[in-house]
C-alpha positions, 0 to 999 in steps of 0.5 A: 360921725353921723348925726340925725335930727329925726323926730318921733311923732306917733299918733292914733289915727283911728279906733274902730270896733269890729266883731272880734274887738277893738282895732287901734290904728297907730301912725308913725309920722316921724322918722325915728322908729320907736316901740309904741306903748298903748293903753286902752281903757274900757267903759267898765274901767278895765285897762289893757296895755300892749306895745307895738314892737320897733320892728313894725317900723323898720320896714318903712311902714307908716301905719299898723293896726293893734287888736284888743279884746271886745268891749266898749272902749272909752279911751286910748292913749299911746305913751301914757307915761310920757316917756318918749320924746314925741314932738306932738302929743296932741294926737296921742289920745283918743276919747269916745265922744 
């Protein structure tokens, strides 16, 4: 039998606004690959959810960008339902300052 003590630590490393919409950069800081549910809330109250599939992390990538429709983003949260065993939730939320 093989046992691993790999941890899951996904983080929002950047939120940018491009000409075609919002760009959320997600970083995988742990060793355990998991899909990443992302919830984006716009200032008008619109909520959009996407999921980064697990295969993004299976090629040893540590960062990926997710593109959302244009609009002013007020909040981005990964794993908003707190379903995943993330070891550091302090980097799972971005809020517009």
